[in-house]
One Martini backbone bead per residue (centre of mass of N, CA, C, O) as a GRO file, in nm:
protein
  273
    1UNK     BB    1  -2.031  -0.105  -2.000
    2UNK     BB    2  -1.804  -0.051  -1.775
    3UNK     BB    3  -1.567  -0.143  -1.580
    4UNK     BB    4  -1.626  -0.128  -1.213
    5UNK     BB    5  -1.373  -0.098  -0.963
    6UNK     BB    6  -1.269  -0.183  -0.623
    7UNK     BB    7  -0.979  -0.136  -0.406
    8UNK     BB    8  -0.931  -0.297  -0.099
    9UNK     BB    9  -0.765  -0.235   0.225
   10UNK     BB   10  -0.527  -0.240   0.423
   11UNK     BB   11  -0.288  -0.062   0.527
   12UNK     BB   12   0.003  -0.194   0.359
   13UNK     BB   13  -0.100  -0.446   0.166
   14UNK     BB   14  -0.105  -0.353  -0.167
   15UNK     BB   15  -0.333  -0.215  -0.324
   16UNK     BB   16  -0.190  -0.022  -0.521
   17UNK     BB   17  -0.034  -0.235  -0.671
   18UNK     BB   18  -0.285  -0.380  -0.766
   19UNK     BB   19  -0.446  -0.144  -0.907
   20UNK     BB   20  -0.216  -0.060  -1.107
   21UNK     BB   21  -0.165  -0.341  -1.235
   22UNK     BB   22  -0.453  -0.358  -1.350
   23UNK     BB   23  -0.452  -0.109  -1.522
   24UNK     BB   24  -0.214  -0.217  -1.703
   25UNK     BB   25  -0.349  -0.474  -1.797
   26UNK     BB   26  -0.594  -0.349  -1.934
   27UNK     BB   27  -0.431  -0.180  -2.129
   28UNK     BB   28  -0.286  -0.425  -2.261
   29UNK     BB   29  -0.590  -0.499  -2.389
   30UNK     BB   30  -0.700  -0.203  -2.506
   31UNK     BB   31  -0.813  -0.050  -2.272
   32UNK     BB   32  -0.979   0.202  -2.141
   33UNK     BB   33  -0.835   0.388  -1.859
   34UNK     BB   34  -0.946   0.470  -1.530
   35UNK     BB   35  -0.759   0.611  -1.261
   36UNK     BB   36  -0.848   0.624  -0.900
   37UNK     BB   37  -0.729   0.798  -0.634
   38UNK     BB   38  -0.840   0.740  -0.273
   39UNK     BB   39  -0.589   0.890  -0.126
   40UNK     BB   40  -0.456   1.149   0.049
   41UNK     BB   41  -0.155   1.086  -0.055
   42UNK     BB   42  -0.152   1.063  -0.369
   43UNK     BB   43   0.020   0.752  -0.455
   44UNK     BB   44  -0.088   0.590  -0.715
   45UNK     BB   45  -0.049   0.728  -1.009
   46UNK     BB   46   0.264   0.754  -1.021
   47UNK     BB   47   0.307   0.464  -1.157
   48UNK     BB   48   0.155   0.584  -1.440
   49UNK     BB   49   0.340   0.822  -1.489
   50UNK     BB   50   0.537   1.015  -1.655
   51UNK     BB   51   0.827   1.066  -1.471
   52UNK     BB   52   0.664   1.057  -1.196
   53UNK     BB   53   0.429   1.226  -1.208
   54UNK     BB   54   0.236   1.446  -1.035
   55UNK     BB   55  -0.100   1.462  -0.947
   56UNK     BB   56  -0.326   1.674  -0.927
   57UNK     BB   57  -0.566   1.729  -0.715
   58UNK     BB   58  -0.894   1.788  -0.663
   59UNK     BB   59  -0.860   1.977  -0.416
   60UNK     BB   60  -0.648   2.164  -0.555
   61UNK     BB   61  -0.830   2.250  -0.800
   62UNK     BB   62  -1.129   2.297  -0.680
   63UNK     BB   63  -1.202   2.306  -0.405
   64UNK     BB   64  -1.521   2.473  -0.373
   65UNK     BB   65  -1.492   2.530  -0.706
   66UNK     BB   66  -1.612   2.386  -1.022
   67UNK     BB   67  -1.695   2.610  -1.253
   68UNK     BB   68  -1.379   2.643  -1.397
   69UNK     BB   69  -1.347   2.324  -1.450
   70UNK     BB   70  -1.200   2.076  -1.622
   71UNK     BB   71  -1.100   1.762  -1.709
   72UNK     BB   72  -0.801   1.849  -1.769
   73UNK     BB   73  -0.733   1.928  -1.462
   74UNK     BB   74  -0.792   1.621  -1.343
   75UNK     BB   75  -0.717   1.457  -1.601
   76UNK     BB   76  -0.430   1.238  -1.672
   77UNK     BB   77  -0.197   1.118  -1.883
   78UNK     BB   78  -0.049   0.811  -1.907
   79UNK     BB   79   0.075   0.541  -1.943
   80UNK     BB   80  -0.092   0.349  -2.178
   81UNK     BB   81  -0.331   0.562  -2.176
   82UNK     BB   82  -0.382   0.635  -1.895
   83UNK     BB   83  -0.619   0.769  -1.681
   84UNK     BB   84  -0.559   1.013  -1.417
   85UNK     BB   85  -0.675   1.035  -1.062
   86UNK     BB   86  -0.667   1.250  -0.761
   87UNK     BB   87  -0.822   1.330  -0.479
   88UNK     BB   88  -0.712   1.366  -0.202
   89UNK     BB   89  -0.638   1.584   0.090
   90UNK     BB   90  -0.574   1.694   0.376
   91UNK     BB   91  -0.389   1.772   0.604
   92UNK     BB   92  -0.249   1.637   0.859
   93UNK     BB   93  -0.511   1.679   1.108
   94UNK     BB   94  -0.704   1.791   0.874
   95UNK     BB   95  -0.983   1.687   0.845
   96UNK     BB   96  -1.128   1.483   0.600
   97UNK     BB   97  -1.017   1.218   0.405
   98UNK     BB   98  -1.299   1.175   0.234
   99UNK     BB   99  -1.347   1.448   0.085
  100UNK     BB  100  -1.204   1.386  -0.192
  101UNK     BB  101  -1.386   1.160  -0.287
  102UNK     BB  102  -1.649   1.308  -0.293
  103UNK     BB  103  -1.555   1.537  -0.486
  104UNK     BB  104  -1.477   1.349  -0.720
  105UNK     BB  105  -1.758   1.220  -0.772
  106UNK     BB  106  -1.905   1.471  -0.830
  107UNK     BB  107  -1.739   1.545  -1.082
  108UNK     BB  108  -1.776   1.291  -1.250
  109UNK     BB  109  -2.087   1.325  -1.261
  110UNK     BB  110  -2.117   1.614  -1.376
  111UNK     BB  111  -1.921   1.528  -1.635
  112UNK     BB  112  -1.962   1.235  -1.739
  113UNK     BB  113  -1.709   1.043  -1.747
  114UNK     BB  114  -1.801   0.746  -1.718
  115UNK     BB  115  -2.043   0.783  -1.937
  116UNK     BB  116  -1.876   0.850  -2.212
  117UNK     BB  117  -1.723   0.574  -2.334
  118UNK     BB  118  -1.389   0.590  -2.288
  119UNK     BB  119  -1.419   0.338  -2.089
  120UNK     BB  120  -1.349  -0.013  -2.000
  121UNK     BB  121  -1.196   0.089  -1.722
  122UNK     BB  122  -1.260   0.143  -1.369
  123UNK     BB  123  -1.023   0.230  -1.109
  124UNK     BB  124  -1.038   0.204  -0.761
  125UNK     BB  125  -0.820   0.338  -0.498
  126UNK     BB  126  -0.889   0.250  -0.159
  127UNK     BB  127  -0.888   0.329   0.156
  128UNK     BB  128  -0.896   0.087   0.368
  129UNK     BB  129  -1.194  -0.003   0.601
  130UNK     BB  130  -1.443   0.198   0.601
  131UNK     BB  131  -1.453   0.427   0.848
  132UNK     BB  132  -1.540   0.627   0.618
  133UNK     BB  133  -1.777   0.759   0.415
  134UNK     BB  134  -1.589   0.862   0.186
  135UNK     BB  135  -1.467   0.565   0.124
  136UNK     BB  136  -1.775   0.456   0.054
  137UNK     BB  137  -1.875   0.608  -0.199
  138UNK     BB  138  -1.833   0.399  -0.436
  139UNK     BB  139  -2.080   0.243  -0.305
  140UNK     BB  140  -2.309   0.434  -0.222
  141UNK     BB  141  -2.311   0.573  -0.536
  142UNK     BB  142  -2.246   0.340  -0.758
  143UNK     BB  143  -1.955   0.332  -0.908
  144UNK     BB  144  -1.911   0.052  -0.809
  145UNK     BB  145  -1.965  -0.304  -0.889
  146UNK     BB  146  -1.683  -0.410  -0.777
  147UNK     BB  147  -1.516  -0.580  -0.517
  148UNK     BB  148  -1.175  -0.592  -0.397
  149UNK     BB  149  -0.978  -0.770  -0.153
  150UNK     BB  150  -0.683  -0.706   0.017
  151UNK     BB  151  -0.477  -0.969   0.167
  152UNK     BB  152  -0.353  -1.138   0.449
  153UNK     BB  153  -0.261  -1.333   0.730
  154UNK     BB  154  -0.313  -1.106   0.897
  155UNK     BB  155  -0.547  -1.027   1.124
  156UNK     BB  156  -0.600  -0.720   1.043
  157UNK     BB  157  -0.650  -0.787   0.748
  158UNK     BB  158  -0.892  -0.964   0.796
  159UNK     BB  159  -1.060  -0.763   0.957
  160UNK     BB  160  -1.086  -0.557   0.726
  161UNK     BB  161  -1.225  -0.747   0.518
  162UNK     BB  162  -1.476  -0.783   0.691
  163UNK     BB  163  -1.561  -0.479   0.694
  164UNK     BB  164  -1.583  -0.442   0.388
  165UNK     BB  165  -1.810  -0.656   0.356
  166UNK     BB  166  -2.014  -0.498   0.509
  167UNK     BB  167  -2.041  -0.260   0.313
  168UNK     BB  168  -2.132  -0.424   0.077
  169UNK     BB  169  -2.387  -0.524   0.202
  170UNK     BB  170  -2.519  -0.247   0.253
  171UNK     BB  171  -2.472  -0.154  -0.079
  172UNK     BB  172  -2.611  -0.372  -0.273
  173UNK     BB  173  -2.860  -0.191  -0.380
  174UNK     BB  174  -2.637  -0.038  -0.584
  175UNK     BB  175  -2.482  -0.283  -0.737
  176UNK     BB  176  -2.289  -0.417  -0.534
  177UNK     BB  177  -2.011  -0.645  -0.534
  178UNK     BB  178  -1.828  -0.927  -0.433
  179UNK     BB  179  -1.564  -1.060  -0.616
  180UNK     BB  180  -1.310  -1.088  -0.408
  181UNK     BB  181  -0.989  -1.215  -0.328
  182UNK     BB  182  -0.649  -1.092  -0.259
  183UNK     BB  183  -0.336  -1.238  -0.215
  184UNK     BB  184  -0.073  -1.079   0.002
  185UNK     BB  185   0.201  -1.211   0.124
  186UNK     BB  186   0.515  -1.247   0.290
  187UNK     BB  187   0.537  -1.523   0.131
  188UNK     BB  188   0.565  -1.840  -0.060
  189UNK     BB  189   0.408  -1.984   0.125
  190UNK     BB  190   0.106  -2.203   0.198
  191UNK     BB  191   0.004  -2.205   0.503
  192UNK     BB  192  -0.238  -1.975   0.481
  193UNK     BB  193  -0.456  -2.074   0.282
  194UNK     BB  194  -0.665  -2.230   0.451
  195UNK     BB  195  -0.760  -1.986   0.614
  196UNK     BB  196  -0.844  -1.801   0.373
  197UNK     BB  197  -1.041  -1.999   0.244
  198UNK     BB  198  -1.230  -2.015   0.489
  199UNK     BB  199  -1.291  -1.709   0.500
  200UNK     BB  200  -1.417  -1.691   0.217
  201UNK     BB  201  -1.646  -1.888   0.280
  202UNK     BB  202  -1.774  -1.716   0.514
  203UNK     BB  203  -1.828  -1.473   0.289
  204UNK     BB  204  -1.917  -1.598   0.013
  205UNK     BB  205  -1.636  -1.643  -0.133
  206UNK     BB  206  -1.310  -1.592  -0.314
  207UNK     BB  207  -1.004  -1.670  -0.437
  208UNK     BB  208  -0.853  -1.514  -0.729
  209UNK     BB  209  -0.555  -1.443  -0.607
  210UNK     BB  210  -0.196  -1.471  -0.592
  211UNK     BB  211   0.074  -1.285  -0.488
  212UNK     BB  212   0.394  -1.301  -0.535
  213UNK     BB  213   0.707  -1.287  -0.403
  214UNK     BB  214   0.868  -1.020  -0.577
  215UNK     BB  215   1.141  -0.824  -0.650
  216UNK     BB  216   1.018  -0.669  -0.898
  217UNK     BB  217   0.821  -0.490  -0.739
  218UNK     BB  218   1.035  -0.320  -0.589
  219UNK     BB  219   1.181  -0.222  -0.838
  220UNK     BB  220   0.932  -0.076  -0.955
  221UNK     BB  221   0.877   0.111  -0.717
  222UNK     BB  222   1.149   0.270  -0.746
  223UNK     BB  223   1.041   0.359  -1.047
  224UNK     BB  224   0.734   0.411  -1.055
  225UNK     BB  225   0.609   0.125  -1.131
  226UNK     BB  226   0.488  -0.147  -1.277
  227UNK     BB  227   0.546  -0.481  -1.321
  228UNK     BB  228   0.410  -0.507  -1.590
  229UNK     BB  229   0.614  -0.319  -1.730
  230UNK     BB  230   0.906  -0.371  -1.601
  231UNK     BB  231   0.831  -0.714  -1.569
  232UNK     BB  232   0.651  -0.906  -1.774
  233UNK     BB  233   0.795  -1.204  -1.691
  234UNK     BB  234   0.711  -1.197  -1.406
  235UNK     BB  235   0.526  -1.353  -1.188
  236UNK     BB  236   0.359  -1.110  -1.097
  237UNK     BB  237   0.271  -1.018  -1.380
  238UNK     BB  238   0.114  -1.273  -1.441
  239UNK     BB  239  -0.078  -1.262  -1.201
  240UNK     BB  240  -0.217  -0.989  -1.296
  241UNK     BB  241  -0.320  -1.090  -1.566
  242UNK     BB  242  -0.492  -1.316  -1.451
  243UNK     BB  243  -0.668  -1.139  -1.278
  244UNK     BB  244  -0.788  -0.974  -1.499
  245UNK     BB  245  -0.924  -1.202  -1.638
  246UNK     BB  246  -1.105  -1.288  -1.400
  247UNK     BB  247  -1.260  -1.021  -1.372
  248UNK     BB  248  -1.372  -1.015  -1.664
  249UNK     BB  249  -1.542  -1.289  -1.617
  250UNK     BB  250  -1.730  -1.164  -1.428
  251UNK     BB  251  -2.065  -1.183  -1.287
  252UNK     BB  252  -2.272  -1.016  -1.083
  253UNK     BB  253  -2.510  -1.233  -1.091
  254UNK     BB  254  -2.299  -1.461  -0.953
  255UNK     BB  255  -2.272  -1.291  -0.696
  256UNK     BB  256  -2.282  -1.316  -0.373
  257UNK     BB  257  -2.373  -1.229  -0.077
  258UNK     BB  258  -2.225  -1.123   0.184
  259UNK     BB  259  -2.101  -1.290   0.505
  260UNK     BB  260  -2.026  -1.138   0.759
  261UNK     BB  261  -1.876  -1.108   1.067
  262UNK     BB  262  -1.892  -1.078   1.367
  263UNK     BB  263  -1.675  -1.023   1.613
  264UNK     BB  264  -1.713  -1.286   1.768
  265UNK     BB  265  -1.685  -1.475   1.519
  266UNK     BB  266  -1.421  -1.382   1.423
  267UNK     BB  267  -1.243  -1.446   1.679
  268UNK     BB  268  -1.319  -1.746   1.670
  269UNK     BB  269  -1.202  -1.809   1.396
  270UNK     BB  270  -0.898  -1.721   1.463
  271UNK     BB  271  -0.854  -1.938   1.694
  272UNK     BB  272  -0.836  -2.191   1.508
  273UNK     BB  273  -0.532  -2.075   1.387
   0.00000   0.00000   0.00000
């Protein structure tokens, strides 16, 4: 069975940078990779496509009728042989942002894309902190087996991580496990690590990796590439490859059920720091 992971985190925290860099790292190991962008902005897979090609979204292609659509209309080959798919969403202010995710998963299931055996790794890049049922669909429907949460030292980022762990706890009966936290902080100081390590312990999980602040990430972003491809010797690229190795080494059976905090306990925890 393929590795199936979902990358979650507060908006703007860098989860798409993490998700696409992991997809590139897995592909660099010779694994067939399916990368699924689950943000209405549909701006995840662009980092992986040749010539910064924009991937037509599932909602654009399918609409409400999937009867005449093949996988070739939905899944597009990017660099490093990575197959890319973007869920898409309605125009801003219209409809539910999670609708594209739900439609995408319906299509993948109907066409048995993940079960085809073509992919060693399936990476879901998912919006936000699971406030909408559509964005929880990879957990609710059992598509992702491990969840990794990207966070920083900022209180709202930690709050979002706590909320995401609540969703993992709710859907654990579907075989979903919290794999751990990925720290993406504002600078390269380590002052925030004791708080984040204590928070990880409260969730019954651990920090799997810390992405250094590296100017090569921004340079790669301007080129619409991952730092893993753009600057493979950069510290951030090495951190992503090490994170990929760590993720591949995890066994779901060894991952404990998350223990998220209720709001009162969360605020009490944050006040200690």
